N, C-alpha and C positions, 0 to 999 in steps of 0.2 A: 504492498500500501504505502510505498512514501516515494519520494521525486526524485525521479535520477538530483545526480549532483552536478550542484555549478561552481564557473571554474574557482570561487570563494574555497581556500583564502590565499590568494601569494606564498612566494617561499619570503617567511621569516615575520608572516602577521598575525598566523593564530591558529591557535587548534582548536577541531570539532571536539568540545565534549567538555576543553580543561578546564580544569577545576577552577571554581570563583576565587579572587584575588580575596575575596571576605572569605570563605570559608578557610583559606592558607592563614590568614592569620586570627582565625576565630573561628579554628577548630571543633568544637562544642555545635559549630553552628551547623555541624553534617548533619544530625538526627535531621534536619532538615530535608523530605523528599522532593526529588528532585527528578525531571527528564532533561536529561543534559542538551539540548539543542541548538546550545547560543556559544558559536567558535569566538572565543577571545586569548588575546585582544585583541576590540581592532582596530583599525590602523585610525591612528591621526594622521593630519595632512598641513600643510599651510594653506588657506583662500584666498588667492586673488582676486579684491573685489574693487569695483571702481573706487577710490581716492582713499583706499588703505593703503600706509608703507610698507613695506615687508614685515613681514611677522607681526603684520597687527593682528590676522585672524586666522583663525585652523577650520577645520573642521574631521568633526570627530564620523570615522566610517562608519554609522553602523547599518547602512543601510549592507553593510558586506555581513549582521551578525548571527544569518543562518543559511545552510544551504536548501533550506523547502521554505520556507520566505524571509526574509531580508526584515531592519527595519527598528523600531521598536518593542513590536509586543512579542516576538520569542525571548529576550531580557524576560515580560512576565512570567509568560505560559510554562516557562521551565518550572514555575513554582506554584500555580495552579495548577499542572497536570499533572505533576512532582505527587503530586497530596491526593488527585482524584486518581492519577493507578495504585497508588495506596489503599486506598479507600474501592476500590473496585467497580468505580464509575463509566458506565457504558454508554450513557450519551450528553452531551455540555448543551448544557440551552443561554442564549447568549439573545445582547441585541445591537440596534446601531443604525446608522442611516443605513436604507438598500444599495451603498453605495459604499458599503463598511470593512475600512482595512482591517480592523479588529475581528468583525466578527470571518472573513476567507482567513484571516494567522487561524485562527481557535478548527476551521473546518478541514485544513491541512495538517496543519499538528499532532490534532485530533485523532485524526486519519490513519497517520505513523504509530497514534498509540492502537489500535484499533476500539477509537473513541468514534460515535455517531455524531455528529453536530444539529440543533435547530437554533437556526438564526430570525427571531425576529425582529422585522427589517419596519422604522420609519420614513415617509417623504425627504428627501435632501435635490437641491436645483442637477436634477439631470444632465450629464457630461458625458463627451466621450469614453471618461477613463469612467464613471463612476459604474453605465452601462460595461464596460469591460469587465471590473471587481463583479460583477452583478454575476455576470454567468459565467467568472472562476469560480463563483460556488457553488452553482450547479456544477459546473463541469467536475468536481472535486465533492460531488454530492451530498451536498449539504440541504436540508430542509426551510428551505425559506418560509414566513408566517409572514402578514402583509398588517400591519394597526395605520391609521392618519393621521395619530399622533399620542401621547404621551401616558395617555390611559387605558384608550385600547390596546398599548402594547405590554400593559402592563399587564389588564389582563390576557393577552395572550400567553406572555406568559407561564402566567398560571396552572392556562391548560396542559400549554405542553410540559412542563413539570409533572404536572397529573396525573396526562397521557402516559406520559417516559415510564414513570413510580409506578401506575398501573401493568406497562410488559416488561415492569420485569427489570428494567435497564441503566436499575442506581444513578439515576441523569444529577446531573448540576447546579446549580446556575455560577452560570460566569461572570464577577462585573461584563459591565458595556466601559471596553477598553481595558479589560482586564486588573481594571485599577483597585485595587483593597488592602487592605495590610498582608497578605502574600503576600501578592502582585508585585508588590512595589517593592519587595527584599530587589528583586532581578534590580532598582536603577540604585537601593545598595549597593549592591554590588559593582554596578558599573560605575558607582562615585569608585570604589575602592579600583576598583580597574585602572581605573584615569589617575590615578596618585600612584601609581605604581610608572606609568608612562610619564608621566612630570620626574618620579626620581629619577627613573629613567634619561633624561634628555634628550625623550620623544617631542615637549613641547614644555612653554614656562607654565609653568601654573596659572590658569585664566581668572585677569580681573570677573570677566562675566562670560556663563554662558547663555548661549540661545535653545531656547528648548518649542514647542509649539505645545497648547496645554488645548485637550478638547476634554478628556476627564479626567483627565491630572495625573494618572501614576506617577509616569515621568517627572515630573518637575517635584510632587513630593516625594517621591522616594529619593533620588537626585539630594534635594536640601536637605533631609537625615543624611545619606551617605558622606555629603565632602565634610557637615560635621564631623561625621563619627571616626571619617579618614581623615582628617586633621586641617583640609585644603580650607582657603578664607574666602574660595570660589564664590559668586554672586551671583542665583539662578534665575537671565529674566523670563518671562514666560508669556508668551505670546497668542490669549485667548480666541480659538479659532471656531468656538460654536455660542446660538442663543438658544440650545436645548439644553433646557438643568444646569448650568453651567458654573464648574466652582468658583467658591469664591475664598477667600484667603483665611477664614475659617474653616472652613472643610479642609482646604491643603493640610494647616495644620494639624488639623486633627487626625489624619488620616497620616500622614508623616510622625506623630505620637501615637498610634494606635502599633504601627508600623516599629515602632521602638521596641512600646513595653510587649510585644509578641514576640524578636528576639532576645530582649532578656528573659523573659521566662526561661529560656531555652540555657541561654549564656551570661547566668549575671552577672562577670566581670564587663563586659557593654559596657561602654560609660555610656552614664542617666544625659546626656549631653540637653542642652535647654533650647528650643526655638525659639529663636523671636518672631515678635510681627512680622518684622524688617528681615526678614532670612533671604528674602528673594520679594519683586516683582513682579508684578501679572498685571498687563496691558492690554486694555480690549482695544485699539486705533489699527490693529490690522485687521480685521474681522468684518467690516465692508457694509453687504446686507444679508449678511449671517454667515449660519455652514454650510459648507460648499457655492457659496456662491464666488466662484472669477473675482478680485481683483483685480484693475490695471495695475496697484503696486503686484496684486503677485502674480499675475502677467511676467512684468518686468524681471524684476528675481527669481522666475522662473529661467528667461534666455540669459541674464546674467549666470545663471546658475552652469547651464551649459557649455555656457563658452565656458567655463571652469573647471568641462569634464562631469559634472556631478547630473543626475537626472532628479526633477521633484516637479513633486505636483501641489494646485493651485487649494486645496481643503486646505494643507495643514502643512508643509514644508516650506512653502515658497512664499506662507503668506507671514512663515514665520522667518525668514530670511533677510525678509522685505523691512521687518521691522531693524535689524540686524545694520543695511543697506540706513534705511530714513536715517540714523541714528551716524552712522560716519558721517554721513552726509553735512548736518547741523551741528557734531562736532560731542552729541554724548553718548557715545560708543565710546566703553574705554577698555582699551591695552592689557593686553593683546584681551583675544576675542573666540569666543569657541561658537561653532553654531552645530549640532546633536543635531544629525541627517541622520533620521526617525523613518524617513522613509525604503521600500521596498525594493531589491534592487533583480530580483529572480522572480525571471518571467515563471509566472507558475501558472502559462495557457500551457506552453511546448509540456508540462509536465504532465499536465493533470488525469488521470488514469481514463478523465467521462468525456462525453462532450459536452457545449455548453445549449441545452435545447430551454426554454423559452415559456411553452408550455409546459414545464411542472410549474410554474410560477403558482399563484392564487390567482383567481379570476379576478379576484377584484384589485392585485398587484400587476396584474394583465392590462388591467382599463384604464388605469391610475396616470398608465405609461404608454397607452395610447393618446391618453386623454392632452398629457406630455405634450406628445409627436406631432398634434394638431394643432395646438397653440404656439409652438414653433412658429 
């Protein structure tokens, strides 16, 4: 059921399934079940951006994080699905927009562990990339359910869990984006990985890290991990969603819940205090809302392409747009690190099936047809 491997990693960049730096530093945390998806460390490289002097910007190439599906999702899902495997889970139930990256990653990584996936989808602006994601979820065997809003999605999720439980599948609800006290361990580990790269001279200690914020687990895990690993780096979170967007209190609460979970296993872990100003959260690049491309995001995607990075306009290009804007007006602090959370694996080539939209719920097919008529 696994996908064909892609060319990552290149020589010297990392090893598939390598033990995270977090576990080497805190061996008691090996008690946490883990499905070793991540190729670590992912490389860091200089990022040439217009107007930025040499050495001012770097990129963390997390698009190379996993041979099955790259980006930030495998870092969280290797802990969530590791725990699911230990519990004998046979079906994963999660949610997101109709082009959800998290839903696709869950379907692919879950399938590699012989787990089926149900994705409850809500509307988002339809772009070619969104349709590619939807087709890929079908090709990877995901069951798609559709709801027109958050309340309907909650009801659909409950129904999917009940049906799976009655079928004896031991279902697990995977939070949107994989963001939870357990999933966020993946980005605590990522911060330790970065600290090792700083110590080895791969890059100077960043003054700022730029990450997109959807469900918020990438940011909250990094904020905690940086504090534990002893880095003074500040995280700039670029909000990309207006559908139940996480606020500062929720993100800090998530980081503190992750710390509490880790300290229950290893009480020697420092009880770091997370100040309210440990990170910044900006809405400046949200534009018309979740999934809606903005002119700044399109420009950022073109600049990234010239620098050898493939981004999309829902998450990563909006995040890079904020860094570019701050470089232009002098607000960016050097050295800055852009954490690329996009996936670089061509999952269509490795898919075990073919996309067939006839498998979509009738309500979703009708909604898509209506969007085409409007377009």
